[in-house]
C-alpha positions in Angstrom: 0.2 0.0 0.0 2.0 3.6 -1.3 2.5 6.0 1.3 0.7 9.3 1.8 2.4 12.1 2.5 3.5 12.7 6.5 2.1 16.5 5.8 -1.5 16.4 3.9 -2.5 13.0 4.7 -3.9 13.0 1.1 -1.9 12.8 -2.0 0.6 10.1 -2.5 4.5 10.3 -1.0 7.0 10.6 -3.8 10.2 11.4 -2.4 11.8 10.9 1.0 13.7 14.3 2.7 16.9 14.0 2.3 16.6 17.3 5.4 14.3 15.9 7.7 13.6 12.5 6.3 10.1 13.1 5.7 7.9 11.2 2.8 6.2 14.1 1.4 3.9 14.4 -2.2 5.5 16.2 -4.7 3.3 20.0 -4.3 3.8 19.3 -0.6 7.8 19.3 -1.3 8.1 22.8 -3.9 5.9 24.1 -0.8 8.1 23.6 1.9 11.4 23.7 -0.4 10.2 27.3 -1.8 8.1 28.5 2.2 12.3 28.4 3.3 14.0 29.6 0.9 11.7 32.7 1.4 12.4 32.3 5.5 15.7 32.6 4.6 15.7 35.7 2.9 13.7 37.4 5.0 14.6 35.7 7.9 17.9 37.3 7.0 17.1 40.6 5.6 18.7 39.2 1.8 17.2 42.4 -0.6 15.3 46.0 -1.0 12.1 47.0 -2.8 13.3 47.5 -6.0 17.0 46.6 -5.5 18.8 45.0 -9.1 19.8 41.3 -8.3 22.1 39.9 -10.9 21.7 36.1 -10.1 23.9 34.0 -11.4 24.1 31.4 -14.1 26.1 29.0 -14.7 23.4 27.0 -16.3 23.8 24.3 -13.6 21.4 22.3 -11.2 21.9 24.6 -8.6 21.8 28.2 -10.5 18.8 27.4 -13.0 16.4 26.1 -9.8 17.9 29.9 -8.1 16.7 31.8 -11.4 13.3 30.0 -10.5 13.1 30.2 -7.7 13.9 33.7 -6.9 12.0 34.4 -9.5 8.8 32.4 -8.6 8.7 33.9 -4.9 9.3 37.5 -6.4 6.1 37.0 -7.9 4.5 35.5 -5.3 6.0 37.8 -2.2 6.4 41.4 -4.7 9.8 41.5 -3.1 9.8 44.2 -6.2 13.3 43.0 -7.5 14.7 43.6 -10.8 16.4 40.3 -11.6 19.0 40.0 -14.0 21.1 36.9 -15.6 25.1 37.6 -15.0 27.1 33.9 -16.8 31.1 33.9 -16.2 32.5 32.7 -19.6 35.3 30.9 -18.7 37.0 29.6 -22.0 36.3 26.1 -21.7 35.7 24.6 -25.0 33.1 21.5 -24.8 31.7 22.5 -21.3 31.1 26.3 -20.5 30.0 26.7 -24.5 26.9 24.0 -24.1 26.2 25.3 -20.3 25.8 28.8 -21.9 23.3 27.6 -24.4 21.8 26.3 -21.1 21.4 29.7 -19.8 20.4 30.9 -23.6 17.7 28.9 -23.2 16.9 30.1 -19.6 17.1 33.7 -20.3 13.6 33.4 -22.7 12.0 31.2 -20.6 11.8 32.4 -17.4 12.4 36.4 -19.5 15.3 38.0 -17.5 17.8 39.9 -19.1 21.0 37.8 -19.5 24.4 39.5 -19.2 27.8 37.5 -20.8 31.1 38.4 -20.0 34.3 36.2 -20.7 37.6 35.7 -19.2 38.9 36.3 -22.2 37.4 39.9 -23.0 38.3 40.8 -19.3 42.0 38.9 -18.9 43.2 38.2 -22.3 43.1 34.5 -21.5 40.6 31.6 -21.5 40.8 29.1 -19.1 41.7 26.8 -21.7 44.5 28.9 -22.3 45.5 29.3 -18.5 45.8 25.4 -18.4 48.1 25.5 -21.2 50.2 26.9 -19.8 49.7 26.1 -15.7 48.6 22.3 -15.8 45.8 20.8 -14.1 47.2 20.8 -10.7 45.8 24.3 -9.9 44.2 25.8 -12.4 41.3 25.8 -9.8 43.0 28.5 -8.3 43.0 30.6 -11.1 39.7 29.7 -11.6 37.9 31.0 -8.7 39.9 34.0 -8.2 39.0 34.9 -11.6 35.3 34.8 -11.2 34.2 36.5 -8.1 36.5 39.5 -9.7 34.7 38.5 -13.2 31.0 38.7 -11.1 31.8 42.7 -9.5 32.7 43.5 -12.8 29.9 42.9 -14.7 27.8 43.4 -11.5 28.9 46.3 -12.0 28.2 47.1 -15.7 24.8 46.1 -15.1 25.1 48.3 -11.6 23.4 45.4 -9.8 22.2 45.9 -6.2 23.0 42.7 -4.9 25.0 39.2 -6.5 22.8 36.1 -5.6 24.9 32.6 -6.0 23.0 28.7 -5.9 25.9 28.0 -3.3 23.8 25.3 -0.9 24.8 23.6 2.2 26.2 20.7 0.6 28.6 24.1 -0.4 29.2 25.8 2.7 29.8 22.5 5.0 32.6 21.4 2.0 34.0 24.9 2.4 34.1 24.3 6.4 35.5 21.7 6.3 38.3 22.9 3.5 38.7 26.1 5.9 39.5 24.1 8.9 41.4 22.2 6.7 43.7 24.9 5.3 43.6 27.1 9.1 42.6 29.9 6.8 41.2 31.2 10.3 40.2 34.6 7.7 38.0 32.7 5.1 35.9 30.0 7.9 34.9 33.4 9.6 33.2 34.5 6.0 32.8 31.6 4.2 30.1 31.1 6.8 28.2 33.9 6.3 24.7 34.4 4.1 25.7 37.8 2.8 28.9 39.2 2.4 30.0 42.5 1.4 33.8 42.7 1.8 34.9 40.8 -1.0 33.7 43.6 -3.9 31.5 46.3 -4.8 28.7 44.5 -4.4 26.9 42.6 -2.0 26.7 38.7 -1.6 24.4 36.4 -1.0 23.2 32.5 -0.6 19.5 31.8 -0.3 20.2 28.1 -1.2 22.4 28.4 2.1 20.7 25.1 4.2 19.1 23.7 0.9 20.6 20.3 0.5 22.3 19.5 -2.6 20.0 16.8 -3.3 16.9 18.6 -2.8 18.1 20.4 -5.1 17.9 18.2 -7.5 14.7 16.9 -6.7 13.4 20.7 -7.3 15.1 20.3 -10.6 13.5 17.0 -11.8 9.9 17.2 -10.4 9.7 20.6 -12.0 11.5 19.2 -15.7 14.0 22.6 -15.9 16.2 22.6 -17.8 20.0 22.4 -16.7 23.0 21.7 -17.5 24.2 18.7 -15.2 28.3 17.3 -16.8 31.0 18.5 -14.7 33.4 20.7 -15.9 36.5 19.0 -17.7 39.1 20.5 -14.9 37.4 19.6 -12.0 38.5 16.0 -10.4 41.6 17.6 -9.6 40.2 20.0 -7.7 40.9 19.8 -3.9 37.2 20.6 -3.2 36.4 16.9 -4.4 38.4 15.6 -1.4 36.5 17.6 1.1 33.2 16.4 -1.1 33.8 12.7 -1.0 34.8 13.0 3.3 31.3 14.9 3.8 29.4 12.8 1.0 30.7 9.8 4.0 29.1 12.0 7.2 25.6 12.6 5.4 25.2 8.8 4.8 26.0 8.1 8.6 24.3 11.2 10.5 22.3 12.8 7.4 22.4 16.1 9.6 25.7 16.8 9.5 25.8 19.4 6.3 24.0 22.0 8.4 25.2 20.4 11.8 28.9 21.1 10.2 26.8 24.9 9.1 25.4 25.8 12.2 29.4 24.6 14.0 30.8 26.6 11.7 28.8 30.4 12.6 29.1 29.2 16.2 33.0 29.9 15.8 34.6 32.6 16.6 38.7 33.9 16.8 40.4 34.9 19.8 40.6 38.6 19.8 44.8 37.8 20.0 44.7 37.0 16.6 45.5 39.8 13.4 43.5 39.0 11.0 43.5 40.6 7.4 42.9 44.4 6.9 41.4 45.2 3.3 42.8 47.5 1.5 42.3 47.9 -2.7 44.8 46.9 -4.8 46.7 49.8 -5.9 46.9 47.8 -9.3 42.9 47.1 -10.2 41.2 49.0 -7.4 39.2 45.9 -6.6 39.4 45.0 -2.4 42.7 43.3 -1.5 44.6 42.5 1.4 47.9 43.1 0.3 49.1 45.5 -1.9 48.4 43.4 -5.3 45.5 41.4 -5.7 45.9 38.0 -6.1 44.3 38.5 -10.1 47.1 40.7 -10.9 49.1 38.4 -9.2 47.9 35.2 -11.0 47.8 37.6 -14.0 51.7 38.9 -13.4 52.6 35.5 -13.7 50.8 34.4 -16.6 52.2 37.2 -19.0 55.8 36.6 -17.1 55.5 33.2 -18.5 56.1 31.9 -14.7 52.1 30.7 -13.8 52.6 29.7 -10.8 54.3 33.1 -9.2 50.9 33.6 -8.1 50.3 29.6 -6.4 53.2 29.4 -4.2 53.2 31.1 -0.6 56.7 32.3 -0.6 56.2 34.5 -3.9 56.2 38.4 -3.6 54.7 39.4 -6.8 56.1 42.7 -8.4 54.1 45.0 -11.0 56.8 47.2 -11.2 57.4 48.2 -14.8 53.9 46.3 -16.0 52.2 48.6 -18.4 48.7 48.8 -17.5 48.2 47.1 -20.9 49.1 44.0 -21.5 49.9 42.8 -25.0 50.1 38.8 -25.5 49.7 37.7 -29.0 49.4 40.0 -30.0 46.1 41.1 -28.5 45.9 44.1 -26.6 43.6 44.3 -23.6 43.1 46.8 -21.3 42.8 45.9 -17.4 39.3 48.3 -16.3 40.1 50.0 -13.3 37.3 49.5 -10.3 37.1 53.0 -10.0 35.9 53.6 -13.6 33.7 50.6 -13.6 31.8 52.8 -10.2 31.4 55.4 -11.7 29.5 54.5 -14.8 27.3 52.4 -12.5 26.6 56.1 -10.5 25.6 57.5 -13.3 23.8 55.2 -14.7 21.9 55.4 -11.1 21.6 58.5 -11.5 20.0 58.4 -14.5 17.3 55.9 -13.6 16.7 57.7 -10.1 15.5 60.9 -12.2 12.4 58.9 -13.2 12.0 55.9 -10.3 9.6 56.6 -8.0 8.8 53.0 -6.3 8.3 53.2 -2.9 8.7 50.6 0.0 5.0 50.0 1.6 6.3 48.3 3.8 5.0 44.7 3.7 7.1 44.0 0.3 10.5 43.9 1.3 11.0 40.7 1.4 11.0 41.5 5.1 14.3 44.1 5.2 11.8 47.3 5.6 14.2 47.7 8.8 17.5 48.6 6.8 18.3 51.5 5.7 16.7 53.3 2.5 19.8 54.2 0.9 21.2 52.3 -2.5 23.3 49.4 -1.2 26.3 50.7 -3.4 26.6 54.4 -1.4 27.1 52.0 1.8 30.7 49.8 0.7 
């Protein structure tokens, strides 16, 4: 005899939630999943009415579900957000070019504007060319650093207030474990935060912070969402993969291990006598950095000088003296736009729009953030 849904006691149960072990029907699963994401947004006061929010879209399951759910909740609860899709083309043949076709279909399916920025456009290097230079051992370091800065650059091009990414509970727990294993206290403190403004010019948040990866997959499957499921060509050698395997072993024994790790990470405190890095600006590109030169510029310098591992070694000391603002390689000229220029252009776009903006916060439709200041997040950073 089929089991009935433990929530509605009416329909046939079609799945057992990995997070709670409840046997529930499809409609109740949609409701609890969407409600939990909505509560995460409201409880953490992630948005203000009128915010321009960019959804980091890769075409994968997490970002596709995020785009669908954000659009659904924005309309259902009248958040008053302007949503955009923002994609990064790392330049990986046979992987990213295919996944971006999925993103383009999502653009039409969800009726959302799309901006695609590429590593080649921003840095003059594609990931394929970087891997050719550095090999497969440390390529994920380049990709992660470049992608983070590329998202902020794309966000300023669109004059966004906020970026949301599809990082789920599994991702957050993996990151906590990785930072513990490496003894990286500064990153350990930041990775548990649901919203951060310290890594760039734009507020960045994770609405799926408490959503299990398995449930995101189930949601995409039952909703028949269009997403790309192939793994990155260069990711099998990534350090994160080992943390992921360890976490899956823990989850098999104790399903609550994922949330337990997140809650433990949130409760950790650094002793007051521990010296933490002080945020400043990269003297070359203007990006936020705890060093004189940011990680992206250090990595780029290594590539340009023919010593690609310059920015990877712990003891490496990058020197930018004599390196021009416009770097030439292979006859192609790439101008690295300073963040201050992007910032000023974004402010001009904001001022032009504000002349015709009469939208006023009504109190009940601000996604739970009416207690926040009414000024735009760009001006508060």
